[in-house]
Each structure stands twice: as C-alpha cells, then as structure tokens.
C-alpha positions as CSV (number, residue, x, y, z in Angstrom):
1,M,92.1,112.1,97.9
2,S,91.5,109.0,100.1
3,D,89.0,106.3,99.1
4,S,86.7,106.9,102.0
5,V,86.4,110.7,101.3
6,S,85.9,110.4,97.5
7,S,83.5,107.5,97.9
8,S,81.3,109.3,100.4
9,K,81.0,112.3,98.1
10,G,80.1,110.2,95.1
11,S,77.5,108.4,97.1
12,K,75.9,111.5,98.4
13,G,75.3,113.0,95.0
14,S,73.9,109.8,93.7
15,E,71.6,109.1,96.6
16,G,70.2,112.6,96.4
17,G,69.3,112.1,92.7
18,K,71.9,114.5,91.4
19,G,74.7,113.9,89.0
20,R,73.0,111.0,87.3
21,A,73.8,110.9,83.6
22,G,70.9,112.2,81.5
23,D,69.0,113.6,84.5
24,G,70.2,117.2,84.0
25,G,72.0,117.3,87.3
26,A,75.6,118.1,88.2
27,V,78.3,116.1,86.5
28,P,79.4,113.2,88.7
29,E,82.9,113.1,90.0
30,L,85.3,111.4,87.6
31,G,85.8,107.7,88.4
32,R,82.8,107.6,90.7
33,P,79.7,106.4,88.7
34,A,76.4,107.6,89.9
35,L,74.1,105.0,91.5
36,R,71.4,103.9,89.1
37,K,67.8,103.9,90.3
38,A,66.7,100.4,91.4
39,S,64.1,99.2,88.9
40,W,62.2,96.0,88.4
41,K,63.0,96.0,84.7
42,Y,66.7,95.1,85.5
43,V,65.9,92.1,87.8
44,G,67.5,88.9,86.4
45,P,70.5,87.4,88.2
46,G,68.4,87.0,91.3
47,I,65.8,85.0,89.4
48,V,68.6,82.7,88.2
49,V,69.8,82.3,91.8
50,A,66.3,81.4,93.0
51,A,65.8,78.9,90.2
52,T,69.1,77.3,90.8
53,G,69.5,77.5,94.5
54,V,66.2,75.7,95.5
55,G,66.6,72.2,94.2
56,A,64.5,69.1,94.9
57,G,66.6,68.2,98.0
58,D,65.8,71.6,99.5
59,L,62.1,71.1,98.9
60,V,62.3,67.6,100.5
61,A,64.0,69.0,103.6
62,T,61.4,71.7,104.0
63,L,58.6,69.2,103.3
64,I,59.9,66.8,106.0
65,A,60.3,69.7,108.5
66,G,56.6,70.5,108.0
67,S,55.5,66.9,108.2
68,Q,57.3,66.4,111.5
69,F,56.8,69.7,113.2
70,G,53.9,71.3,111.5
71,Y,54.2,75.1,111.3
72,T,56.5,75.3,114.3
73,L,59.7,75.9,112.3
74,L,58.2,78.5,109.9
75,W,60.3,81.2,111.7
76,A,63.5,79.2,110.8
77,A,62.6,79.3,107.1
78,V,62.2,83.0,107.2
79,I,65.5,83.6,109.0
80,G,67.2,81.3,106.5
81,C,66.1,83.6,103.7
82,V,67.5,86.6,105.5
83,V,70.8,84.9,106.0
84,K,71.0,84.0,102.3
85,I,70.1,87.6,101.3
86,S,73.1,88.8,103.4
87,L,75.4,86.3,101.8
88,A,74.4,86.9,98.2
89,E,74.4,90.7,98.7
90,A,78.0,90.5,100.0
91,T,79.0,88.4,97.0
92,G,77.4,90.9,94.5
93,R,78.9,93.9,96.4
94,W,82.4,92.5,96.2
95,H,82.1,92.1,92.4
96,L,80.7,95.6,91.9
97,A,82.8,97.5,94.5
98,T,86.2,96.0,93.6
99,G,85.9,95.2,89.9
100,K,87.3,91.8,90.8
101,T,85.7,88.3,90.7
102,L,85.2,86.4,93.9
103,F,87.9,83.9,93.0
104,E,90.3,86.8,92.7
105,G,89.4,87.8,96.2
106,W,89.9,84.3,97.5
107,R,93.3,84.2,95.7
108,S,94.4,87.3,97.6
109,L,93.9,85.5,100.9
110,G,96.5,82.9,100.1
111,Q,97.4,79.8,98.1
112,W,95.3,77.6,100.3
113,T,92.1,79.0,98.8
114,T,93.2,77.9,95.3
115,V,94.0,74.4,96.5
116,Y,90.7,74.1,98.3
117,F,88.6,75.4,95.5
118,G,90.4,73.4,92.9
119,V,89.8,70.1,94.7
120,Y,86.3,71.0,95.7
121,V,85.1,72.0,92.2
122,V,86.4,68.9,90.6
123,V,85.1,66.3,93.1
124,W,81.9,68.2,93.8
125,G,81.1,68.5,90.0
126,F,81.7,64.8,89.4
127,V,79.2,63.7,92.1
128,Y,76.7,66.5,91.7
129,G,76.4,65.8,88.0
130,A,75.0,62.4,88.7
131,T,72.8,63.7,91.5
132,A,71.3,66.5,89.3
133,M,70.6,64.2,86.4
134,S,68.9,61.6,88.7
135,S,66.8,64.2,90.4
136,S,65.6,65.6,87.0
137,A,64.8,62.0,85.8
138,L,62.6,61.0,88.7
139,P,59.6,63.1,87.9
140,L,59.8,62.3,84.2
141,A,59.8,58.6,85.0
142,A,56.8,59.1,87.3
143,L,54.9,61.1,84.6
144,M,55.6,58.4,82.0
145,P,55.6,55.1,83.9
146,N,55.3,53.1,80.7
147,G,58.1,54.9,79.0
148,P,61.9,54.5,79.2
149,D,63.6,53.7,82.5
150,M,65.0,56.4,84.8
151,K,68.6,56.1,83.6
152,F,67.5,57.0,80.1
153,W,65.8,60.2,81.3
154,A,68.8,61.0,83.5
155,V,71.2,60.8,80.6
156,L,68.8,62.8,78.4
157,C,68.5,65.6,81.0
158,G,72.3,65.8,81.3
159,L,72.8,66.0,77.5
160,L,70.0,68.6,77.2
161,G,71.6,70.7,79.9
162,L,75.0,70.5,78.2
163,A,73.6,71.4,74.8
164,F,71.5,74.4,76.1
165,V,74.4,76.0,78.0
166,W,77.0,75.2,75.3
167,F,75.1,77.0,72.5
168,N,73.4,79.8,74.4
169,R,74.7,82.9,76.2
170,Y,73.6,84.5,79.5
171,A,70.7,86.5,78.1
172,V,68.9,83.4,76.7
173,F,69.9,81.4,79.9
174,E,68.3,84.1,82.1
175,K,65.0,84.1,80.0
176,F,64.9,80.3,80.3
177,M,65.4,80.4,84.1
178,T,62.6,83.1,84.4
179,V,60.2,80.6,82.8
180,V,61.5,77.9,85.2
181,I,61.0,80.1,88.3
182,G,57.5,81.0,87.1
183,L,56.5,77.4,86.6
184,K,57.9,76.4,90.0
185,F,56.2,79.3,91.7
186,L,52.8,78.7,90.2
187,V,52.8,74.9,90.9
188,V,54.1,75.0,94.4
189,V,51.8,77.9,95.5
190,Y,48.8,76.3,93.8
191,V,49.4,73.0,95.7
192,A,49.9,75.0,99.0
193,I,46.5,76.7,98.4
194,R,44.8,73.4,97.6
195,V,45.8,71.9,100.9
196,A,44.0,74.8,102.7
197,P,46.6,76.3,105.1
198,D,45.7,77.1,108.7
199,L,46.7,80.8,108.7
200,G,46.3,81.0,112.5
201,N,48.9,78.3,113.1
202,A,51.1,79.7,110.4
203,V,51.3,83.1,112.1
204,K,52.1,81.3,115.4
205,G,54.9,79.5,113.6
206,L,56.7,82.9,113.1
207,V,57.4,82.9,116.9
208,P,60.8,81.2,117.5
209,T,60.3,77.9,119.3
210,L,62.3,74.6,119.4
211,P,60.2,71.5,119.8
212,D,62.0,68.4,121.2
213,G,64.4,66.8,118.6
214,S,64.1,69.8,116.2
215,L,67.5,71.5,116.8
216,F,69.3,70.1,113.7
217,Y,66.2,70.3,111.5
218,T,66.0,74.0,112.5
219,L,69.7,74.6,111.7
220,G,69.4,72.8,108.5
221,L,66.3,74.7,107.5
222,I,68.0,78.0,108.2
223,G,71.3,77.1,106.5
224,G,70.3,74.6,103.8
225,V,67.7,76.1,101.6
226,G,68.6,78.5,98.8
227,G,71.9,77.4,97.4
228,T,75.5,76.5,98.2
229,I,78.0,77.1,95.5
230,T,75.3,79.0,93.6
231,M,75.6,81.7,96.2
232,A,79.2,82.3,95.1
233,A,78.1,82.1,91.4
234,Y,75.7,85.1,92.0
235,G,78.5,87.6,91.5
236,Y,79.4,86.0,88.2
237,W,75.8,86.2,87.0
238,V,75.7,89.9,88.1
239,N,78.7,90.5,85.8
240,S,77.3,88.4,83.0
241,K,74.2,90.7,83.1
242,G,76.6,93.6,82.4
243,W,76.7,95.0,85.9
244,T,80.4,95.7,86.5
245,D,80.7,98.8,88.7
246,T,79.2,100.5,91.7
247,S,76.5,102.3,89.7
248,W,74.6,99.0,89.8
249,M,74.7,98.6,93.5
250,K,71.1,99.6,94.2
251,V,69.9,97.5,91.3
252,M,71.8,94.4,92.6
253,R,70.4,94.8,96.1
254,L,66.8,94.9,94.7
255,D,67.6,91.9,92.5
256,N,69.0,90.0,95.4
257,R,65.9,90.7,97.6
258,V,63.6,89.5,94.8
259,A,65.7,86.2,94.7
260,Y,65.3,85.4,98.4
261,L,61.7,86.6,98.7
262,T,60.9,84.2,95.9
263,T,62.9,81.5,97.7
264,G,61.0,82.3,100.9
265,V,57.6,81.8,99.1
266,F,58.8,78.3,97.9
267,V,60.0,77.3,101.4
268,V,56.8,78.5,103.1
269,A,54.6,76.8,100.5
270,M,56.4,73.5,100.9
271,L,56.3,73.8,104.7
272,I,52.5,74.4,104.5
273,I,52.1,71.3,102.3
274,G,54.1,69.2,104.7
275,A,52.2,70.6,107.7
276,E,48.7,70.2,106.3
277,L,49.0,67.2,104.1
278,L,51.5,65.0,106.0
279,H,51.8,66.2,109.6
280,S,48.1,65.8,110.5
281,S,47.8,62.4,108.8
282,G,51.1,61.0,109.9
283,V,52.2,60.1,106.3
284,A,55.9,59.3,106.1
285,L,58.0,60.0,102.9
286,G,60.9,58.2,101.4
287,K,64.4,59.5,101.7
288,G,65.9,62.0,99.3
289,D,64.2,63.1,96.1
290,K,62.0,60.0,96.1
291,G,60.1,61.7,98.9
292,L,58.6,64.1,96.2
293,I,57.4,61.1,94.2
294,D,55.7,59.8,97.4
295,L,54.1,63.2,97.8
296,G,52.8,63.0,94.2
297,G,51.0,59.8,95.2
298,V,49.5,61.5,98.3
299,L,48.3,64.4,96.2
300,E,46.7,62.0,93.6
301,D,44.8,60.2,96.4
302,K,43.5,63.4,97.9
303,F,43.1,65.8,94.9
304,G,43.1,63.6,91.8
305,P,45.6,63.0,89.0
306,V,45.7,66.5,87.5
307,T,47.1,68.1,90.7
308,A,49.5,65.2,91.1
309,K,50.8,65.6,87.5
310,L,51.1,69.4,87.9
311,F,53.2,68.8,91.0
312,L,55.5,66.4,89.2
313,I,55.9,69.0,86.4
314,G,56.9,71.5,89.1
315,F,59.3,68.9,90.6
316,F,60.9,68.6,87.1
317,A,61.2,72.3,86.7
318,T,62.8,72.6,90.1
319,S,65.4,69.8,89.4
320,F,66.1,70.7,85.8
321,G,66.4,74.4,86.6
322,A,69.0,73.6,89.3
323,L,70.9,71.4,86.8
324,I,70.9,74.2,84.1
325,G,71.9,76.8,86.7
326,V,74.9,74.8,88.0
327,W,76.0,73.8,84.5
328,H,76.2,77.6,83.7
329,G,77.2,79.2,87.0
330,V,79.8,76.8,88.3
331,S,81.3,76.5,84.8
332,L,81.8,80.3,84.9
333,M,83.6,80.0,88.2
334,F,85.8,77.2,87.0
335,A,86.7,79.1,83.9
336,D,87.7,82.1,86.0
337,F,89.8,79.8,88.2
338,V,91.6,78.2,85.3
339,E,92.1,81.4,83.2
340,R,93.6,83.2,86.2
341,F,95.8,80.3,87.2
342,Q,97.2,80.0,83.6
343,R,97.8,83.7,83.2
344,E,99.6,84.0,86.6
345,R,101.9,81.1,85.7
346,R,102.6,82.6,82.2
347,T,103.3,86.1,83.5
348,G,104.5,85.5,87.0
349,Q,102.3,88.4,88.2
350,P,98.8,88.5,89.9
351,V,96.0,89.0,87.4
352,V,93.4,91.7,88.2
353,G,90.2,93.1,86.8
354,M,88.6,90.2,84.9
355,V,85.0,91.1,85.5
356,E,84.8,92.8,82.1
357,E,85.7,89.6,80.4
358,V,82.8,87.9,82.2
359,A,80.5,90.7,81.3
360,A,81.5,90.4,77.6
361,G,80.6,86.7,77.6
362,K,84.2,85.6,76.9
363,R,84.1,83.1,79.7
364,E,81.1,81.3,78.2
365,K,83.0,80.7,75.0
366,S,86.3,79.6,76.7
367,L,87.8,76.2,76.6
368,P,87.8,75.8,80.5
369,F,84.1,76.7,80.6
370,R,83.2,74.0,78.0
371,A,85.6,71.5,79.5
372,Y,83.8,71.8,82.9
373,L,80.5,71.4,81.1
374,L,81.7,68.1,79.7
375,W,83.1,67.2,83.2
376,L,79.6,67.8,84.8
377,T,77.9,65.7,82.1
378,F,79.9,62.7,80.8
379,P,82.0,61.2,83.8
380,P,78.9,61.4,86.1
381,I,76.9,59.3,83.6
382,G,79.1,56.4,84.8
383,L,77.9,56.9,88.4
384,L,74.3,56.5,87.2
385,F,75.1,52.8,86.4
386,L,77.2,52.1,89.5
387,D,76.7,52.4,93.2
388,Q,78.6,55.5,94.2
389,P,81.9,54.5,95.8
390,F,81.8,55.1,99.5
391,G,85.2,57.0,99.6
392,L,84.0,59.4,96.9
393,V,80.8,60.1,98.7
394,V,82.7,60.9,101.9
395,V,85.1,63.3,100.1
396,Y,82.1,64.9,98.3
397,G,80.2,65.3,101.6
398,V,83.2,66.7,103.5
399,L,84.1,69.2,100.8
400,G,80.5,70.3,100.4
401,A,80.0,70.7,104.1
402,F,83.0,73.0,104.3
403,F,82.0,75.2,101.4
404,M,79.3,77.4,103.1
405,P,81.5,78.2,106.2
406,F,84.4,78.9,103.7
407,L,82.2,81.3,101.7
408,A,80.7,83.2,104.7
409,L,83.9,83.6,106.6
410,T,86.0,84.6,103.6
411,L,83.4,87.3,102.7
412,V,83.7,88.7,106.2
413,W,87.5,88.8,105.7
414,L,87.4,90.4,102.3
415,L,84.7,93.0,103.0
416,N,86.3,94.3,106.2
417,S,89.8,94.7,104.7
418,G,91.5,97.2,102.5
419,R,90.8,95.0,99.6
420,T,87.3,96.7,99.5
421,P,86.9,100.4,99.0
422,A,85.9,102.1,102.3
423,E,82.4,103.1,101.2
424,W,81.4,99.5,100.4
425,R,82.9,97.6,103.3
426,N,80.6,95.8,105.7
427,G,78.4,97.7,108.1
428,W,77.5,96.3,111.5
429,L,74.4,94.5,110.2
430,S,76.1,92.8,107.4
431,N,78.9,91.7,109.7
432,V,76.4,90.3,112.2
433,M,74.5,88.4,109.6
434,L,77.6,87.0,107.9
435,A,79.2,86.0,111.2
436,L,76.0,84.3,112.4
437,G,75.7,82.6,109.1
438,G,79.3,81.5,109.3
439,L,78.8,80.1,112.8
440,L,75.7,78.3,111.7
441,F,77.4,76.7,108.7
442,V,80.4,75.6,110.9
443,V,77.9,73.8,113.3
444,L,76.2,72.2,110.3
445,C,79.5,71.3,108.8
446,V,80.7,69.5,111.9
447,K,77.4,67.6,112.2
448,Q,77.5,66.6,108.5
449,V,81.1,65.3,108.8
450,V,80.3,63.4,111.9
451,D,77.2,61.8,110.2
452,L,79.3,60.8,107.2
453,F,81.8,58.8,109.4
454,T,79.3,57.3,111.8
455,K,76.7,55.9,109.4
C-alpha cells in the first residue's frame, strides 16, 4: 500500500476519535499510530522555545520600534509571530513525521549542509557565549551597583548555565524554563499595564502601514523576534519530551501555538512600553542590551524603584533563560551532528532514525554534548576581557544572517519531497508562509551583510 493511501486512512480514524488506544474504538492500523488528543497538560517544548527565543536583544529591537514609530508597527509584530509559528511547526512536523532529526534531513540534501552547519555552530557558539553571558550580567550589575563588576557576573552566569545543563536532564530543564517564562510574562505585562496603553491607537496599529524610514525596522520586527537557531532546536526538544512519532502531531501543534502566542504577548507588551513611555517623551535609549538598563532608569524616574527593580529582574530572566536554552538546545544539535558524522565515517553508510536516542536522553550524556557546553562557556570568557576581533565579528554576523534563510528554504525543500510521508508534506498555507519567511530572511540577510561591511 502506498504511503499516501495508508496515511490518509490512519489519519481519518484518528481525527474521528476512533481507533485510539484505550478509548474502546477500532484497533488502529499497524504502523500508523492514532493521533493523541491535544491537551494543555502536554505543553512543554513550546515554553522552552518561548523562553529561549526571546532574548534581551529582541526586547530592545521591539522597544526601539515602539519608541520611534509608536503603535504603527504592531501589525508587523503579529505577522512575525505567525511566520515563526509556521517555521517551528514545520521543524516539529519533520521530526515526528519522518522519525529523523533535522540534521539528518539537512544531510540528505548534500555535503554542503554539513560544511555550513559545522562552521556555523563553532563560530556562532564562540561569539554567542560571550554575548549571552554579558547580557545576563548587565541587569545583575544594575541591581547591585556596589557589588562585583560586570565581568564577574558574566563569568558566574556562564558557569551556572554550564553546571545546570551538565547535571540536569530535559524534564528538569523544562520545569526551570517554565519558571523563567512565567517571570518574564508577569514582569513585562505588569510594566506594560503600568504605562497605561492607548487601546484605540493599539487597535489602529493592527492595520498594515509603513511610516517613512520604517521598512527595515518592519522587516526586522517580523523576522527577528522569536529565535534563530532555537527554531531548529525545537524539533530536538520535541523528541526530548518523548514525542517521537505522528501520534503527537496535534499535541505538537498546540504546543507550538502556545509558544508563539506567548512570544506575541512579550512583543506587544514591549512595543506598548516603547510607544507609551518613550515615543511620546522622545527618550532615546543606548544601543544593544544597554538600552534595557536605560529603560530601567526611565521606569525608576516615573514609577519608582520597585517597578524598576522588577523590570531588571525580568530582564535577567529573559537573558539567562536564553543562555540556558542555547546551552541545552544547540548542544543537542551539535551532539547529533558529531554522532552522525562519526558513525557514517565508521560504517561508510548513512545513519537513520536517531530521534529515539534523543528521546532517551542519550544525547544529554554524550561527550559531544558536554564538549559543546564547554565550548559555549570557557573560550568565550576570553572575549569578555578583550575587544571582539573585527574579523570574527564579521564571520559571526555573516553566518548568523544566513541561518534563517537556510532553515526556511531547506524546510520547504524537505517537506515537499519524498523524504516526508505524503500525509505530512506541506499544504499550500505552509508553503506560502515558509516561502514568504524565506524571502524575508534573504532580504534581511543581504541588509545585515551589507551593514557589516559598510560600517
């Protein structure tokens, strides 16, 4: 029986509520697990994505968009969340529908993907490690101005992240990230309510318009908030949760929507803060993560020290949550990359079906996983005490700029080919969203590369 025929029959029985184990219905077809009912009690990997994907840099970008253009670009933030829902859903669908990890899919597209990912993950991890540690240290230094300097806090955050991921497994990691997301959510929404949003203007901001000079802010807002490589890590977290086959497809889709609805709340809340607190008063913020320290000062002047300190705590939760998420998720990807490469060299044959090893937690105990954890932590500490070399920054920026187009366009390729069972290939909506996302990321990639070489 062909894939398309058998898939369609298995899906029908599941969707109708029949053939589900323990429900007293008909026995499902062999090899075609019945779809589980989507339930809030399963939600988890999406929470991890939301806690990891929205870092301090994303909050600054949204804040600046609100400070410069008010509520006008609110529609772009909403579209950005829809684009990221499509990308993450495609990643999770690949893992569940094929029983293969995303890197295995990339590997099937040719040797060039292995070369690109290998270079990218090494250079990106080196520079990102220093960036994540510095970002986590900023709010701690601001909360304790008479305490140790920022480099001390940065090194401490890196070491704490290393120890936490090294000694814990996915279940504990997920619980920790749930606490992080709750703290971020409460603080950011609380501050947005305190600044008294103009609901009338907010509703008008849902109508697409482009003020003068806003084109690249708009594209950046659509494409930049909600994760880069963590989008690819989502499939690995899905497997770490124990979801390894198509019976979890409905659950994964609910989980993914929760992730990006939560992300949407963060983005809208920060845009409100930028529009109400900064746009009307013309307050300018510093560049990068320091802009959030500046915002803490503005909040203290307007609402007092308690609100300012709460915001700095939320800033720390945002930055440290992103650090922990990358330390875990990208290390899983790197471990898959190395294990597969080693086995292929040893056997001379392609290696298939490694999602079960991810689900069993074997990757989290592996030497490559822990080696990448050390790479994210110790070499970047040197960058904290040195100005980042220009050449390294350029390579990091170029590789990073190319990652999202690479992810979007390879997902279109994989999910429209015979590598994916017919039932789970892209429909027209998924193709449109992934293609538009890929095009958007290509435009942003070109702009970022041009900016790197013209500054």
